[in-house]
C-alpha positions, 0 to 999 in steps of 0.5 A, spaced: 074 682 722 071 684 715 066 678 716 065 678 708 059 673 709 055 678 712 055 683 706 057 679 700 054 673 696 059 667 694 059 663 688 065 658 687 067 654 681 072 649 679 078 650 674 081 643 674 083 642 681 083 649 682 078 654 684 075 661 683 071 665 688 066 670 686 064 675 692 059 680 690 057 686 695 050 686 696 048 693 695 043 694 701 049 692 706 054 696 704 053 701 709 055 695 714 060 693 710 064 700 710 063 700 718 066 693 718 072 695 714 074 702 716 074 699 723 079 694 721 083 698 717 088 702 722 091 695 724 094 694 718 097 701 718 100 701 725 100 696 731 094 697 736 099 697 742 102 703 739 095 707 738 093 705 745 099 708 748 098 714 744 091 714 747 093 714 754 099 718 754 096 724 749 089 723 748 084 721 743 085 727 738 092 725 738 091 718 737 087 719 731 091 724 728 097 719 728 093 713 725 090 719 720 097 720 718 099 713 716 093 713 711 094 714 703 091 720 700 092 718 693 086 715 689 090 710 686 094 708 692 088 707 696 085 703 691 091 698 691 092 698 699 085 697 700 085 691 696 091 689 699 087 689 706 081 686 703 086 680 701 089 680 708 082 680 711 080 674 706 086 670 708 085 670 715 077 669 715 077 663 710 084 660 709 088 656 714 094 661 713 093 665 719 101 667 720 105 673 717 105 680 718 101 686 716 107 689 712 103 696 711 106 698 718 113 698 715 112 703 709 117 708 708 112 714 707 104 713 706 104 716 699 109 710 697 107 703 695 111 697 697 115 692 693 115 685 694 109 680 694 102 684 696 101 678 701 105 672 704 102 668 709 104 662 713 102 656 716 105 649 719 102 642 716 100 636 721 108 634 720 111 641 722 113 643 715 112 650 713 106 652 708 106 659 704 101 663 701 104 668 695 098 672 693 097 678 688 092 683 689 089 688 683 084 693 685 081 697 679 074 700 677 073 696 671 078 689 672 080 687 665 085 681 662 091 686 662 091 687 669 090 680 671 095 678 667 100 682 670 098 679 677 099 672 674 106 674 671 107 676 679 105 670 682 109 666 676 115 670 678 121 667 681 119 660 679 113 661 682 116 661 689 116 668 693 122 672 692 127 672 697 127 679 698 120 678 700 121 672 705 127 676 708 123 682 709 117 678 713 123 674 717 127 680 719 120 684 721 118 678 726 125 677 729 125 685 730 118 685 734 118 678 737 111 676 735 113 669 732 120 667 732 118 660 731 115 662 724 121 667 723 126 661 724 122 657 719 123 662 714 130 663 715 131 655 715 127 655 708 131 660 705 138 660 707 139 652 708 133 647 706 130 651 700 123 651 698 119 646 694 113 648 689 109 643 693 109 648 699 106 654 695 099 656 694 097 662 689 092 667 691 090 672 685 085 677 689 082 682 684 077 688 687 073 691 682 066 695 680 065 689 675 064 682 675 071 679 673 069 672 673 070 670 666 077 674 666 079 670 672 077 663 669 080 664 663 086 666 665 086 660 670 084 656 665 091 658 661 095 656 668 099 650 666 104 649 672 103 645 679 102 650 684 095 650 688 091 656 685 085 660 688 083 666 684 078 670 688 074 676 685 071 681 690 066 686 686 063 692 689 059 696 684 061 703 687 068 701 687 071 708 687 066 711 692 066 705 697 074 706 697 073 713 698 068 713 704 071 707 708 078 711 708 074 717 710 071 713 716 077 711 718 080 718 718 074 721 723 
C-alpha cells in the first residue's frame, strides 16, 4: 500500500455533482513516501508468486535482477508508468473499485508503452450489476491544460465507455490466470451480449505533477457536459522528476 494519507495533505472541492481532489506531498515526508511506493512498485510489473519462486529456486540476487529487468529506464516512460502505478494505488485505497488487473505485467517490452485505457477497475453493486471505472493518467513536471485536455479526450473516446480492446484485454488476462473468473465472465457478458450503459461508468482523470494542477483540473471539469460521474485527482510532488528517479532507484536496489 502506498498510504497516501501518511504523506499527503488532501483538499476536495465540488464541481456540480463531480469532485476534484488535490493531494499535496508534504516535503518532510517524502523519504517515507518513496520507500512505501518503491515497496509497492514490483507487484505492478510482475506477479509476487513469480518473484517468490525465483527467490526460492535461484536466490535473492537473481530474483532482484528479474524485477529490475521489468522496470523502464527511459525518463518519460518512468514518469508515465509511475503515474499509472500511483493511480492504481489511489483507486485501490480510496475507491470501491477493487477488482481488475495490473496491466503493466503484460507489457511487450520494458521500454514500450501500452495501448488502451491507463486503468480499468471494476466492482459489483448491491444488485450484482457490473460497475466500471475508466481512468486516464497524465504525469508531467509542469501539468498544463493541453495535457489535461488530452486526458479528457481519452475519457470521452468510445462514447465515454471503455474501449472494446481494453475490456477484452482484461477479460483475457483474467481467464488466463484464473484469478477472477466471475469478473471475466461479467466483462464478457457486458461486451458480447448485454452491452454497457453510461450509468455503469465512472471516469477518473489522475494527474501527477510538480505544480499545483487544481485550477487546470477544475477549469477542465467545469466544461464537461456529459452524464458520467467524474472524479479528477491531482497529485503534487514538487520534486517530481527527482522523486520518480529515486523511487525507481530504490526498487532496483
